[in-house]
mmJSON file of the N, C-alpha and C atoms, coordinates in Angstrom:
{"data_MODEL":{"atom_site":{
"group_PDB":["ATOM","ATOM","ATOM","ATOM","ATOM","ATOM","ATOM","ATOM","ATOM","ATOM","ATOM","ATOM","ATOM","ATOM","ATOM","ATOM","ATOM","ATOM","ATOM","ATOM","ATOM","ATOM","ATOM","ATOM","ATOM","ATOM","ATOM","ATOM","ATOM","ATOM","ATOM","ATOM","ATOM","ATOM","ATOM","ATOM","ATOM","ATOM","ATOM","ATOM","ATOM","ATOM","ATOM","ATOM","ATOM","ATOM","ATOM","ATOM","ATOM","ATOM","ATOM","ATOM","ATOM","ATOM","ATOM","ATOM","ATOM","ATOM","ATOM","ATOM","ATOM","ATOM","ATOM","ATOM","ATOM","ATOM","ATOM","ATOM","ATOM","ATOM","ATOM","ATOM","ATOM","ATOM","ATOM","ATOM","ATOM","ATOM","ATOM","ATOM","ATOM","ATOM","ATOM","ATOM","ATOM","ATOM","ATOM","ATOM","ATOM","ATOM","ATOM","ATOM","ATOM","ATOM","ATOM","ATOM","ATOM","ATOM","ATOM","ATOM","ATOM","ATOM","ATOM","ATOM","ATOM","ATOM","ATOM","ATOM","ATOM","ATOM","ATOM","ATOM","ATOM","ATOM","ATOM","ATOM","ATOM","ATOM","ATOM","ATOM","ATOM","ATOM","ATOM","ATOM","ATOM","ATOM","ATOM","ATOM","ATOM","ATOM","ATOM","ATOM","ATOM","ATOM","ATOM","ATOM","ATOM","ATOM","ATOM","ATOM","ATOM","ATOM","ATOM","ATOM","ATOM","ATOM","ATOM","ATOM","ATOM","ATOM","ATOM","ATOM","ATOM","ATOM","ATOM","ATOM","ATOM","ATOM","ATOM","ATOM","ATOM","ATOM","ATOM","ATOM","ATOM","ATOM","ATOM","ATOM","ATOM","ATOM","ATOM","ATOM","ATOM","ATOM","ATOM","ATOM","ATOM","ATOM","ATOM","ATOM","ATOM","ATOM","ATOM","ATOM","ATOM","ATOM","ATOM","ATOM","ATOM","ATOM","ATOM","ATOM","ATOM","ATOM","ATOM","ATOM","ATOM","ATOM","ATOM","ATOM","ATOM","ATOM","ATOM","ATOM","ATOM","ATOM","ATOM","ATOM","ATOM","ATOM","ATOM","ATOM","ATOM","ATOM","ATOM","ATOM","ATOM","ATOM","ATOM","ATOM","ATOM","ATOM","ATOM","ATOM","ATOM","ATOM","ATOM","ATOM","ATOM","ATOM","ATOM","ATOM","ATOM","ATOM","ATOM","ATOM","ATOM","ATOM","ATOM","ATOM","ATOM","ATOM","ATOM"],
"id":[1,2,3,4,5,6,7,8,9,10,11,12,13,14,15,16,17,18,19,20,21,22,23,24,25,26,27,28,29,30,31,32,33,34,35,36,37,38,39,40,41,42,43,44,45,46,47,48,49,50,51,52,53,54,55,56,57,58,59,60,61,62,63,64,65,66,67,68,69,70,71,72,73,74,75,76,77,78,79,80,81,82,83,84,85,86,87,88,89,90,91,92,93,94,95,96,97,98,99,100,101,102,103,104,105,106,107,108,109,110,111,112,113,114,115,116,117,118,119,120,121,122,123,124,125,126,127,128,129,130,131,132,133,134,135,136,137,138,139,140,141,142,143,144,145,146,147,148,149,150,151,152,153,154,155,156,157,158,159,160,161,162,163,164,165,166,167,168,169,170,171,172,173,174,175,176,177,178,179,180,181,182,183,184,185,186,187,188,189,190,191,192,193,194,195,196,197,198,199,200,201,202,203,204,205,206,207,208,209,210,211,212,213,214,215,216,217,218,219,220,221,222,223,224,225,226,227,228,229,230,231,232,233,234,235,236,237,238,239,240,241,242,243],
"type_symbol":["N","C","C","N","C","C","N","C","C","N","C","C","N","C","C","N","C","C","N","C","C","N","C","C","N","C","C","N","C","C","N","C","C","N","C","C","N","C","C","N","C","C","N","C","C","N","C","C","N","C","C","N","C","C","N","C","C","N","C","C","N","C","C","N","C","C","N","C","C","N","C","C","N","C","C","N","C","C","N","C","C","N","C","C","N","C","C","N","C","C","N","C","C","N","C","C","N","C","C","N","C","C","N","C","C","N","C","C","N","C","C","N","C","C","N","C","C","N","C","C","N","C","C","N","C","C","N","C","C","N","C","C","N","C","C","N","C","C","N","C","C","N","C","C","N","C","C","N","C","C","N","C","C","N","C","C","N","C","C","N","C","C","N","C","C","N","C","C","N","C","C","N","C","C","N","C","C","N","C","C","N","C","C","N","C","C","N","C","C","N","C","C","N","C","C","N","C","C","N","C","C","N","C","C","N","C","C","N","C","C","N","C","C","N","C","C","N","C","C","N","C","C","N","C","C","N","C","C","N","C","C","N","C","C","N","C","C","N","C","C","N","C","C"],
"label_atom_id":["N","CA","C","N","CA","C","N","CA","C","N","CA","C","N","CA","C","N","CA","C","N","CA","C","N","CA","C","N","CA","C","N","CA","C","N","CA","C","N","CA","C","N","CA","C","N","CA","C","N","CA","C","N","CA","C","N","CA","C","N","CA","C","N","CA","C","N","CA","C","N","CA","C","N","CA","C","N","CA","C","N","CA","C","N","CA","C","N","CA","C","N","CA","C","N","CA","C","N","CA","C","N","CA","C","N","CA","C","N","CA","C","N","CA","C","N","CA","C","N","CA","C","N","CA","C","N","CA","C","N","CA","C","N","CA","C","N","CA","C","N","CA","C","N","CA","C","N","CA","C","N","CA","C","N","CA","C","N","CA","C","N","CA","C","N","CA","C","N","CA","C","N","CA","C","N","CA","C","N","CA","C","N","CA","C","N","CA","C","N","CA","C","N","CA","C","N","CA","C","N","CA","C","N","CA","C","N","CA","C","N","CA","C","N","CA","C","N","CA","C","N","CA","C","N","CA","C","N","CA","C","N","CA","C","N","CA","C","N","CA","C","N","CA","C","N","CA","C","N","CA","C","N","CA","C","N","CA","C","N","CA","C","N","CA","C","N","CA","C","N","CA","C","N","CA","C","N","CA","C","N","CA","C"],
"label_alt_id":[null,null,null,null,null,null,null,null,null,null,null,null,null,null,null,null,null,null,null,null,null,null,null,null,null,null,null,null,null,null,null,null,null,null,null,null,null,null,null,null,null,null,null,null,null,null,null,null,null,null,null,null,null,null,null,null,null,null,null,null,null,null,null,null,null,null,null,null,null,null,null,null,null,null,null,null,null,null,null,null,null,null,null,null,null,null,null,null,null,null,null,null,null,null,null,null,null,null,null,null,null,null,null,null,null,null,null,null,null,null,null,null,null,null,null,null,null,null,null,null,null,null,null,null,null,null,null,null,null,null,null,null,null,null,null,null,null,null,null,null,null,null,null,null,null,null,null,null,null,null,null,null,null,null,null,null,null,null,null,null,null,null,null,null,null,null,null,null,null,null,null,null,null,null,null,null,null,null,null,null,null,null,null,null,null,null,null,null,null,null,null,null,null,null,null,null,null,null,null,null,null,null,null,null,null,null,null,null,null,null,null,null,null,null,null,null,null,null,null,null,null,null,null,null,null,null,null,null,null,null,null,null,null,null,null,null,null,null,null,null,null,null,null],
"label_comp_id":["MET","MET","MET","PHE","PHE","PHE","ALA","ALA","ALA","LEU","LEU","LEU","LEU","LEU","LEU","ASP","ASP","ASP","HIS","HIS","HIS","LEU","LEU","LEU","GLY","GLY","GLY","ILE","ILE","ILE","ARG","ARG","ARG","ASP","ASP","ASP","CYS","CYS","CYS","LYS","LYS","LYS","GLY","GLY","GLY","VAL","VAL","VAL","GLY","GLY","GLY","ILE","ILE","ILE","SER","SER","SER","ALA","ALA","ALA","GLY","GLY","GLY","GLY","GLY","GLY","ASN","ASN","ASN","VAL","VAL","VAL","LEU","LEU","LEU","LEU","LEU","LEU","HIS","HIS","HIS","MET","MET","MET","ALA","ALA","ALA","ILE","ILE","ILE","LYS","LYS","LYS","PRO","PRO","PRO","SER","SER","SER","ASP","ASP","ASP","ARG","ARG","ARG","VAL","VAL","VAL","GLN","GLN","GLN","ALA","ALA","ALA","MET","MET","MET","VAL","VAL","VAL","LEU","LEU","LEU","VAL","VAL","VAL","SER","SER","SER","ALA","ALA","ALA","THR","THR","THR","PRO","PRO","PRO","TYR","TYR","TYR","PHE","PHE","PHE","PRO","PRO","PRO","ALA","ALA","ALA","GLN","GLN","GLN","ALA","ALA","ALA","ARG","ARG","ARG","PRO","PRO","PRO","PHE","PHE","PHE","LYS","LYS","LYS","ASP","ASP","ASP","GLN","GLN","GLN","TYR","TYR","TYR","PRO","PRO","PRO","ASP","ASP","ASP","SER","SER","SER","CYS","CYS","CYS","CYS","CYS","CYS","ALA","ALA","ALA","THR","THR","THR","HIS","HIS","HIS","ALA","ALA","ALA","THR","THR","THR","SER","SER","SER","LEU","LEU","LEU","LYS","LYS","LYS","GLY","GLY","GLY","GLN","GLN","GLN","GLY","GLY","GLY","THR","THR","THR","VAL","VAL","VAL","ILE","ILE","ILE","SER","SER","SER","SER","SER","SER","SER","SER","SER"],
"label_asym_id":["A","A","A","A","A","A","A","A","A","A","A","A","A","A","A","A","A","A","A","A","A","A","A","A","A","A","A","A","A","A","A","A","A","A","A","A","A","A","A","A","A","A","A","A","A","A","A","A","A","A","A","A","A","A","A","A","A","A","A","A","A","A","A","A","A","A","A","A","A","A","A","A","A","A","A","A","A","A","A","A","A","A","A","A","A","A","A","A","A","A","A","A","A","A","A","A","A","A","A","A","A","A","A","A","A","A","A","A","A","A","A","A","A","A","A","A","A","A","A","A","A","A","A","A","A","A","A","A","A","A","A","A","A","A","A","A","A","A","A","A","A","A","A","A","A","A","A","A","A","A","A","A","A","A","A","A","A","A","A","A","A","A","A","A","A","A","A","A","A","A","A","A","A","A","A","A","A","A","A","A","A","A","A","A","A","A","A","A","A","A","A","A","A","A","A","A","A","A","A","A","A","A","A","A","A","A","A","A","A","A","A","A","A","A","A","A","A","A","A","A","A","A","A","A","A","A","A","A","A","A","A","A","A","A","A","A","A","A","A","A","A","A","A"],
"label_entity_id":["1","1","1","1","1","1","1","1","1","1","1","1","1","1","1","1","1","1","1","1","1","1","1","1","1","1","1","1","1","1","1","1","1","1","1","1","1","1","1","1","1","1","1","1","1","1","1","1","1","1","1","1","1","1","1","1","1","1","1","1","1","1","1","1","1","1","1","1","1","1","1","1","1","1","1","1","1","1","1","1","1","1","1","1","1","1","1","1","1","1","1","1","1","1","1","1","1","1","1","1","1","1","1","1","1","1","1","1","1","1","1","1","1","1","1","1","1","1","1","1","1","1","1","1","1","1","1","1","1","1","1","1","1","1","1","1","1","1","1","1","1","1","1","1","1","1","1","1","1","1","1","1","1","1","1","1","1","1","1","1","1","1","1","1","1","1","1","1","1","1","1","1","1","1","1","1","1","1","1","1","1","1","1","1","1","1","1","1","1","1","1","1","1","1","1","1","1","1","1","1","1","1","1","1","1","1","1","1","1","1","1","1","1","1","1","1","1","1","1","1","1","1","1","1","1","1","1","1","1","1","1","1","1","1","1","1","1","1","1","1","1","1","1"],
"label_seq_id":[1,1,1,2,2,2,3,3,3,4,4,4,5,5,5,6,6,6,7,7,7,8,8,8,9,9,9,10,10,10,11,11,11,12,12,12,13,13,13,14,14,14,15,15,15,16,16,16,17,17,17,18,18,18,19,19,19,20,20,20,21,21,21,22,22,22,23,23,23,24,24,24,25,25,25,26,26,26,27,27,27,28,28,28,29,29,29,30,30,30,31,31,31,32,32,32,33,33,33,34,34,34,35,35,35,36,36,36,37,37,37,38,38,38,39,39,39,40,40,40,41,41,41,42,42,42,43,43,43,44,44,44,45,45,45,46,46,46,47,47,47,48,48,48,49,49,49,50,50,50,51,51,51,52,52,52,53,53,53,54,54,54,55,55,55,56,56,56,57,57,57,58,58,58,59,59,59,60,60,60,61,61,61,62,62,62,63,63,63,64,64,64,65,65,65,66,66,66,67,67,67,68,68,68,69,69,69,70,70,70,71,71,71,72,72,72,73,73,73,74,74,74,75,75,75,76,76,76,77,77,77,78,78,78,79,79,79,80,80,80,81,81,81],
"pdbx_PDB_ins_code":[null,null,null,null,null,null,null,null,null,null,null,null,null,null,null,null,null,null,null,null,null,null,null,null,null,null,null,null,null,null,null,null,null,null,null,null,null,null,null,null,null,null,null,null,null,null,null,null,null,null,null,null,null,null,null,null,null,null,null,null,null,null,null,null,null,null,null,null,null,null,null,null,null,null,null,null,null,null,null,null,null,null,null,null,null,null,null,null,null,null,null,null,null,null,null,null,null,null,null,null,null,null,null,null,null,null,null,null,null,null,null,null,null,null,null,null,null,null,null,null,null,null,null,null,null,null,null,null,null,null,null,null,null,null,null,null,null,null,null,null,null,null,null,null,null,null,null,null,null,null,null,null,null,null,null,null,null,null,null,null,null,null,null,null,null,null,null,null,null,null,null,null,null,null,null,null,null,null,null,null,null,null,null,null,null,null,null,null,null,null,null,null,null,null,null,null,null,null,null,null,null,null,null,null,null,null,null,null,null,null,null,null,null,null,null,null,null,null,null,null,null,null,null,null,null,null,null,null,null,null,null,null,null,null,null,null,null,null,null,null,null,null,null],
"Cartn_x":[13.106,11.75,11.691,12.528,12.515,12.951,13.912,14.352,13.215,12.439,11.296,10.244,9.941,8.978,9.455,10.745,11.307,11.17,11.495,11.42,9.991,9.007,7.606,7.024,7.827,7.367,6.4,6.504,5.615,6.366,5.912,6.581,6.333,5.054,4.728,3.663,3.423,2.506,1.877,0.864,0.277,0.594,1.111,1.585,0.961,0.932,0.529,1.738,2.218,3.367,2.937,3.167,2.78,4.036,4.066,5.184,6.467,7.488,8.748,8.559,7.535,7.228,6.838,6.308,6.004,7.264,8.32,9.605,10.17,10.025,10.483,9.739,8.431,7.616,7.974,8.247,8.683,9.975,10.916,12.185,11.977,11.068,10.77,10.19,9.357,8.686,9.642,10.753,11.66,12.822,12.953,14.025,13.565,13.173,12.535,11.041,10.617,9.268,8.159,8.459,7.41,6.938,7.62,7.218,6.192,6.09,5.098,3.985,2.836,1.719,0.924,0.82,0.079,0.563,0.379,0.778,-0.107,-0.239,-0.929,0.05,0.286,1.184,0.347,0.595,-0.135,0.859,0.672,1.54,3.012,3.28,4.661,5.19,6.468,7.092,6.589,6.351,5.887,7.009,8.247,9.381,9.563,9.672,9.946,11.388,12.235,13.605,13.608,14.69,14.796,14.432,14.82,14.529,13.032,12.266,10.839,9.97,10.482,9.662,9.107,9.874,9.278,8.115,8.235,7.161,5.929,6.124,5.031,4.351,5.126,4.588,3.748,3.784,2.985,1.496,1.17,-0.212,-0.68,-1.877,-2.408,-2.833,-2.912,-3.297,-4.679,-5.553,-6.92,-7.028,-5.988,-6.105,-6.221,-5.703,-5.718,-7.136,-7.994,-9.366,-10.122,-9.865,-10.569,-10.257,-9.002,-8.589,-8.555,-8.72,-8.613,-9.623,-10.866,-11.867,-11.657,-11.1,-10.896,-9.785,-8.894,-7.802,-8.237,-9.347,-9.797,-10.045,-9.376,-9.589,-8.872,-7.97,-7.286,-5.836,-5.4,-3.986,-3.423,-2.115,-1.371,-1.071,-1.314,-1.019,0.084,1.148,2.254,2.172,2.108,2.053,3.397,3.954,5.264,5.181,5.63,5.668,6.852],
"Cartn_y":[11.608,12.021,13.199,13.161,14.284,15.576,15.477,16.668,17.222,16.343,16.792,17.452,16.824,17.429,18.798,18.892,20.177,21.224,20.823,21.74,22.243,21.377,21.746,22.451,22.559,23.226,22.389,21.073,20.161,19.623,19.958,19.538,18.069,17.651,16.252,15.794,14.503,13.984,12.675,12.289,10.958,10.341,9.124,8.561,7.232,6.974,5.679,5.134,3.967,3.345,2.077,2.023,0.866,0.125,-1.189,-2.058,-1.536,-1.227,-0.739,0.611,1.365,2.619,2.4,1.21,0.862,0.787,0.243,0.185,1.583,2.439,3.827,4.489,4.288,4.901,4.359,3.061,2.494,3.145,3.303,3.934,5.398,6.087,7.476,7.538,6.564,6.579,6.32,5.625,5.314,6.3,7.199,8.196,9.315,10.495,11.463,11.165,10.199,9.642,10.65,11.802,12.795,13.42,13.166,13.738,12.877,11.599,10.708,10.5,11.12,11.071,9.771,9.239,7.993,7.406,6.105,5.487,4.296,4.037,2.861,2.166,0.892,0.11,-0.821,-0.816,-1.648,-2.531,-3.831,-4.799,-4.584,-4.19,-3.997,-5.308,-5.389,-6.596,-6.872,-8.144,-8.458,-8.409,-8.259,-8.233,-6.832,-6.735,-5.454,-5.467,-4.554,-4.475,-4.21,-4.525,-4.379,-2.965,-1.936,-0.559,-0.26,-0.947,-0.665,-1.407,-2.457,-3.278,-2.521,-1.678,-0.945,-0.055,0.572,1.418,0.569,-0.548,-1.438,-2.014,-2.373,-3.02,-2.09,-0.788,0.154,0.018,-0.6,-0.646,-2.09,-2.419,-3.765,-3.957,-5.212,-5.502,-4.946,-4.854,-4.403,-2.901,-2.137,-0.679,-0.211,-0.947,-0.501,-0.328,-1.314,-1.226,-0.117,0.043,1.05,2.462,2.74,4.1,4.416,3.43,3.677,4.719,4.616,5.58,6.95,7.019,8.323,9.118,8.466,9.17,9.782,9.307,9.764,11.276,11.98,13.409,14.287,13.737,14.541,14.776,15.993,16.324,16.061,16.038,15.819,14.345,13.811,12.411,12.348,11.648,11.434,10.001,9.794,8.45,8.141,6.996,6.598,5.17,4.922,3.559,3.382],
"Cartn_z":[-5.121,-4.888,-3.919,-2.88,-1.941,-2.628,-3.533,-4.261,-5.111,-5.736,-6.534,-5.642,-4.511,-3.583,-3.111,-2.786,-2.357,-3.455,-4.692,-5.825,-6.034,-5.811,-5.978,-4.753,-3.692,-2.482,-1.658,-1.778,-1.051,0.156,1.347,2.59,2.911,2.842,3.107,2.119,2.077,1.067,1.53,0.796,0.864,-0.486,-0.502,-1.756,-2.111,-3.422,-3.96,-4.7,-4.287,-4.932,-5.643,-6.949,-7.751,-8.18,-7.924,-8.276,-7.617,-8.417,-7.845,-7.16,-7.55,-6.884,-5.427,-5.128,-3.745,-2.912,-3.496,-2.793,-2.576,-3.583,-3.45,-2.3,-2.261,-1.213,0.168,0.273,1.551,2.024,1.116,1.487,1.864,1.174,1.542,2.951,3.296,4.594,5.748,5.491,6.592,6.694,5.741,5.836,6.78,6.285,7.185,7.193,8.0,7.92,8.169,8.732,8.944,7.639,6.538,5.247,4.523,4.866,4.253,5.278,5.034,5.979,5.864,4.657,4.421,3.107,2.96,1.699,1.389,0.092,-0.408,-1.338,-1.1,-1.938,-2.801,-4.118,-5.057,-5.805,-5.713,-6.399,-6.065,-4.837,-4.398,-3.826,-3.681,-3.143,-1.729,-1.396,-0.047,0.993,0.542,1.458,2.016,3.322,3.964,4.462,3.967,4.47,5.975,6.612,8.069,8.528,7.75,8.155,8.101,7.249,7.087,8.095,8.699,9.599,10.805,11.484,12.61,12.173,11.014,10.497,10.184,9.5,9.134,10.371,11.377,12.571,13.451,13.178,13.946,13.625,12.498,12.04,11.87,12.382,12.187,10.732,10.291,8.913,8.574,9.539,9.284,9.046,9.356,9.254,7.815,6.865,5.469,4.952,5.157,4.674,5.392,6.672,7.472,7.006,6.664,6.341,4.859,3.994,2.557,2.081,2.517,2.071,2.7,3.892,4.533,3.864,3.109,2.435,1.109,0.559,-0.75,-0.729,-1.629,-1.769,-0.765,0.038,1.046,0.65,0.707,0.556,-0.828,-0.887,-2.113,-2.264,-3.429,-3.695,-4.741,-4.424,-5.337,-5.82,-7.111,-7.673,-8.289,-7.945,-8.454,-8.951,-10.159,-10.682,-11.596],
"occupancy":[1.0,1.0,1.0,1.0,1.0,1.0,1.0,1.0,1.0,1.0,1.0,1.0,1.0,1.0,1.0,1.0,1.0,1.0,1.0,1.0,1.0,1.0,1.0,1.0,1.0,1.0,1.0,1.0,1.0,1.0,1.0,1.0,1.0,1.0,1.0,1.0,1.0,1.0,1.0,1.0,1.0,1.0,1.0,1.0,1.0,1.0,1.0,1.0,1.0,1.0,1.0,1.0,1.0,1.0,1.0,1.0,1.0,1.0,1.0,1.0,1.0,1.0,1.0,1.0,1.0,1.0,1.0,1.0,1.0,1.0,1.0,1.0,1.0,1.0,1.0,1.0,1.0,1.0,1.0,1.0,1.0,1.0,1.0,1.0,1.0,1.0,1.0,1.0,1.0,1.0,1.0,1.0,1.0,1.0,1.0,1.0,1.0,1.0,1.0,1.0,1.0,1.0,1.0,1.0,1.0,1.0,1.0,1.0,1.0,1.0,1.0,1.0,1.0,1.0,1.0,1.0,1.0,1.0,1.0,1.0,1.0,1.0,1.0,1.0,1.0,1.0,1.0,1.0,1.0,1.0,1.0,1.0,1.0,1.0,1.0,1.0,1.0,1.0,1.0,1.0,1.0,1.0,1.0,1.0,1.0,1.0,1.0,1.0,1.0,1.0,1.0,1.0,1.0,1.0,1.0,1.0,1.0,1.0,1.0,1.0,1.0,1.0,1.0,1.0,1.0,1.0,1.0,1.0,1.0,1.0,1.0,1.0,1.0,1.0,1.0,1.0,1.0,1.0,1.0,1.0,1.0,1.0,1.0,1.0,1.0,1.0,1.0,1.0,1.0,1.0,1.0,1.0,1.0,1.0,1.0,1.0,1.0,1.0,1.0,1.0,1.0,1.0,1.0,1.0,1.0,1.0,1.0,1.0,1.0,1.0,1.0,1.0,1.0,1.0,1.0,1.0,1.0,1.0,1.0,1.0,1.0,1.0,1.0,1.0,1.0,1.0,1.0,1.0,1.0,1.0,1.0,1.0,1.0,1.0,1.0,1.0,1.0,1.0,1.0,1.0,1.0,1.0,1.0],
"B_iso_or_equiv":[0.0,0.0,0.0,0.0,0.0,0.0,0.0,0.0,0.0,0.0,0.0,0.0,0.0,0.0,0.0,0.0,0.0,0.0,0.0,0.0,0.0,0.0,0.0,0.0,0.0,0.0,0.0,0.0,0.0,0.0,0.0,0.0,0.0,0.0,0.0,0.0,0.0,0.0,0.0,0.0,0.0,0.0,0.0,0.0,0.0,0.0,0.0,0.0,0.0,0.0,0.0,0.0,0.0,0.0,0.0,0.0,0.0,0.0,0.0,0.0,0.0,0.0,0.0,0.0,0.0,0.0,0.0,0.0,0.0,0.0,0.0,0.0,0.0,0.0,0.0,0.0,0.0,0.0,0.0,0.0,0.0,0.0,0.0,0.0,0.0,0.0,0.0,0.0,0.0,0.0,0.0,0.0,0.0,0.0,0.0,0.0,0.0,0.0,0.0,0.0,0.0,0.0,0.0,0.0,0.0,0.0,0.0,0.0,0.0,0.0,0.0,0.0,0.0,0.0,0.0,0.0,0.0,0.0,0.0,0.0,0.0,0.0,0.0,0.0,0.0,0.0,0.0,0.0,0.0,0.0,0.0,0.0,0.0,0.0,0.0,0.0,0.0,0.0,0.0,0.0,0.0,0.0,0.0,0.0,0.0,0.0,0.0,0.0,0.0,0.0,0.0,0.0,0.0,0.0,0.0,0.0,0.0,0.0,0.0,0.0,0.0,0.0,0.0,0.0,0.0,0.0,0.0,0.0,0.0,0.0,0.0,0.0,0.0,0.0,0.0,0.0,0.0,0.0,0.0,0.0,0.0,0.0,0.0,0.0,0.0,0.0,0.0,0.0,0.0,0.0,0.0,0.0,0.0,0.0,0.0,0.0,0.0,0.0,0.0,0.0,0.0,0.0,0.0,0.0,0.0,0.0,0.0,0.0,0.0,0.0,0.0,0.0,0.0,0.0,0.0,0.0,0.0,0.0,0.0,0.0,0.0,0.0,0.0,0.0,0.0,0.0,0.0,0.0,0.0,0.0,0.0,0.0,0.0,0.0,0.0,0.0,0.0,0.0,0.0,0.0,0.0,0.0,0.0],
"pdbx_formal_charge":[null,null,null,null,null,null,null,null,null,null,null,null,null,null,null,null,null,null,null,null,null,null,null,null,null,null,null,null,null,null,null,null,null,null,null,null,null,null,null,null,null,null,null,null,null,null,null,null,null,null,null,null,null,null,null,null,null,null,null,null,null,null,null,null,null,null,null,null,null,null,null,null,null,null,null,null,null,null,null,null,null,null,null,null,null,null,null,null,null,null,null,null,null,null,null,null,null,null,null,null,null,null,null,null,null,null,null,null,null,null,null,null,null,null,null,null,null,null,null,null,null,null,null,null,null,null,null,null,null,null,null,null,null,null,null,null,null,null,null,null,null,null,null,null,null,null,null,null,null,null,null,null,null,null,null,null,null,null,null,null,null,null,null,null,null,null,null,null,null,null,null,null,null,null,null,null,null,null,null,null,null,null,null,null,null,null,null,null,null,null,null,null,null,null,null,null,null,null,null,null,null,null,null,null,null,null,null,null,null,null,null,null,null,null,null,null,null,null,null,null,null,null,null,null,null,null,null,null,null,null,null,null,null,null,null,null,null,null,null,null,null,null,null],
"auth_seq_id":[1,1,1,2,2,2,3,3,3,4,4,4,5,5,5,6,6,6,7,7,7,8,8,8,9,9,9,10,10,10,11,11,11,12,12,12,13,13,13,14,14,14,15,15,15,16,16,16,17,17,17,18,18,18,19,19,19,20,20,20,21,21,21,22,22,22,23,23,23,24,24,24,25,25,25,26,26,26,27,27,27,28,28,28,29,29,29,30,30,30,31,31,31,32,32,32,33,33,33,34,34,34,35,35,35,36,36,36,37,37,37,38,38,38,39,39,39,40,40,40,41,41,41,42,42,42,43,43,43,44,44,44,45,45,45,46,46,46,47,47,47,48,48,48,49,49,49,50,50,50,51,51,51,52,52,52,53,53,53,54,54,54,55,55,55,56,56,56,57,57,57,58,58,58,59,59,59,60,60,60,61,61,61,62,62,62,63,63,63,64,64,64,65,65,65,66,66,66,67,67,67,68,68,68,69,69,69,70,70,70,71,71,71,72,72,72,73,73,73,74,74,74,75,75,75,76,76,76,77,77,77,78,78,78,79,79,79,80,80,80,81,81,81],
"auth_comp_id":["MET","MET","MET","PHE","PHE","PHE","ALA","ALA","ALA","LEU","LEU","LEU","LEU","LEU","LEU","ASP","ASP","ASP","HIS","HIS","HIS","LEU","LEU","LEU","GLY","GLY","GLY","ILE","ILE","ILE","ARG","ARG","ARG","ASP","ASP","ASP","CYS","CYS","CYS","LYS","LYS","LYS","GLY","GLY","GLY","VAL","VAL","VAL","GLY","GLY","GLY","ILE","ILE","ILE","SER","SER","SER","ALA","ALA","ALA","GLY","GLY","GLY","GLY","GLY","GLY","ASN","ASN","ASN","VAL","VAL","VAL","LEU","LEU","LEU","LEU","LEU","LEU","HIS","HIS","HIS","MET","MET","MET","ALA","ALA","ALA","ILE","ILE","ILE","LYS","LYS","LYS","PRO","PRO","PRO","SER","SER","SER","ASP","ASP","ASP","ARG","ARG","ARG","VAL","VAL","VAL","GLN","GLN","GLN","ALA","ALA","ALA","MET","MET","MET","VAL","VAL","VAL","LEU","LEU","LEU","VAL","VAL","VAL","SER","SER","SER","ALA","ALA","ALA","THR","THR","THR","PRO","PRO","PRO","TYR","TYR","TYR","PHE","PHE","PHE","PRO","PRO","PRO","ALA","ALA","ALA","GLN","GLN","GLN","ALA","ALA","ALA","ARG","ARG","ARG","PRO","PRO","PRO","PHE","PHE","PHE","LYS","LYS","LYS","ASP","ASP","ASP","GLN","GLN","GLN","TYR","TYR","TYR","PRO","PRO","PRO","ASP","ASP","ASP","SER","SER","SER","CYS","CYS","CYS","CYS","CYS","CYS","ALA","ALA","ALA","THR","THR","THR","HIS","HIS","HIS","ALA","ALA","ALA","THR","THR","THR","SER","SER","SER","LEU","LEU","LEU","LYS","LYS","LYS","GLY","GLY","GLY","GLN","GLN","GLN","GLY","GLY","GLY","THR","THR","THR","VAL","VAL","VAL","ILE","ILE","ILE","SER","SER","SER","SER","SER","SER","SER","SER","SER"],
"auth_asym_id":["A","A","A","A","A","A","A","A","A","A","A","A","A","A","A","A","A","A","A","A","A","A","A","A","A","A","A","A","A","A","A","A","A","A","A","A","A","A","A","A","A","A","A","A","A","A","A","A","A","A","A","A","A","A","A","A","A","A","A","A","A","A","A","A","A","A","A","A","A","A","A","A","A","A","A","A","A","A","A","A","A","A","A","A","A","A","A","A","A","A","A","A","A","A","A","A","A","A","A","A","A","A","A","A","A","A","A","A","A","A","A","A","A","A","A","A","A","A","A","A","A","A","A","A","A","A","A","A","A","A","A","A","A","A","A","A","A","A","A","A","A","A","A","A","A","A","A","A","A","A","A","A","A","A","A","A","A","A","A","A","A","A","A","A","A","A","A","A","A","A","A","A","A","A","A","A","A","A","A","A","A","A","A","A","A","A","A","A","A","A","A","A","A","A","A","A","A","A","A","A","A","A","A","A","A","A","A","A","A","A","A","A","A","A","A","A","A","A","A","A","A","A","A","A","A","A","A","A","A","A","A","A","A","A","A","A","A","A","A","A","A","A","A"],
"auth_atom_id":["N","CA","C","N","CA","C","N","CA","C","N","CA","C","N","CA","C","N","CA","C","N","CA","C","N","CA","C","N","CA","C","N","CA","C","N","CA","C","N","CA","C","N","CA","C","N","CA","C","N","CA","C","N","CA","C","N","CA","C","N","CA","C","N","CA","C","N","CA","C","N","CA","C","N","CA","C","N","CA","C","N","CA","C","N","CA","C","N","CA","C","N","CA","C","N","CA","C","N","CA","C","N","CA","C","N","CA","C","N","CA","C","N","CA","C","N","CA","C","N","CA","C","N","CA","C","N","CA","C","N","CA","C","N","CA","C","N","CA","C","N","CA","C","N","CA","C","N","CA","C","N","CA","C","N","CA","C","N","CA","C","N","CA","C","N","CA","C","N","CA","C","N","CA","C","N","CA","C","N","CA","C","N","CA","C","N","CA","C","N","CA","C","N","CA","C","N","CA","C","N","CA","C","N","CA","C","N","CA","C","N","CA","C","N","CA","C","N","CA","C","N","CA","C","N","CA","C","N","CA","C","N","CA","C","N","CA","C","N","CA","C","N","CA","C","N","CA","C","N","CA","C","N","CA","C","N","CA","C","N","CA","C","N","CA","C","N","CA","C","N","CA","C","N","CA","C","N","CA","C","N","CA","C"],
"pdbx_PDB_model_num":[1,1,1,1,1,1,1,1,1,1,1,1,1,1,1,1,1,1,1,1,1,1,1,1,1,1,1,1,1,1,1,1,1,1,1,1,1,1,1,1,1,1,1,1,1,1,1,1,1,1,1,1,1,1,1,1,1,1,1,1,1,1,1,1,1,1,1,1,1,1,1,1,1,1,1,1,1,1,1,1,1,1,1,1,1,1,1,1,1,1,1,1,1,1,1,1,1,1,1,1,1,1,1,1,1,1,1,1,1,1,1,1,1,1,1,1,1,1,1,1,1,1,1,1,1,1,1,1,1,1,1,1,1,1,1,1,1,1,1,1,1,1,1,1,1,1,1,1,1,1,1,1,1,1,1,1,1,1,1,1,1,1,1,1,1,1,1,1,1,1,1,1,1,1,1,1,1,1,1,1,1,1,1,1,1,1,1,1,1,1,1,1,1,1,1,1,1,1,1,1,1,1,1,1,1,1,1,1,1,1,1,1,1,1,1,1,1,1,1,1,1,1,1,1,1,1,1,1,1,1,1,1,1,1,1,1,1,1,1,1,1,1,1]
}}}
């Protein structure tokens, strides 16, 4: 995915990961995490690998509903499924 973003000239993104795409997005967020500005996971696995837990723990469970509408229409959205 990073190679595709590089090829398209996209430095960072906001992503939607559906099913296994959610796992891809989680892994993208924990690698060079400054490239993933925001993410929405849909029907993704509830298990967070050890590397993803610090990233996940930065945000309370309530933040998703609060910020979902503010992300609409902003920036580049990459959908992966």
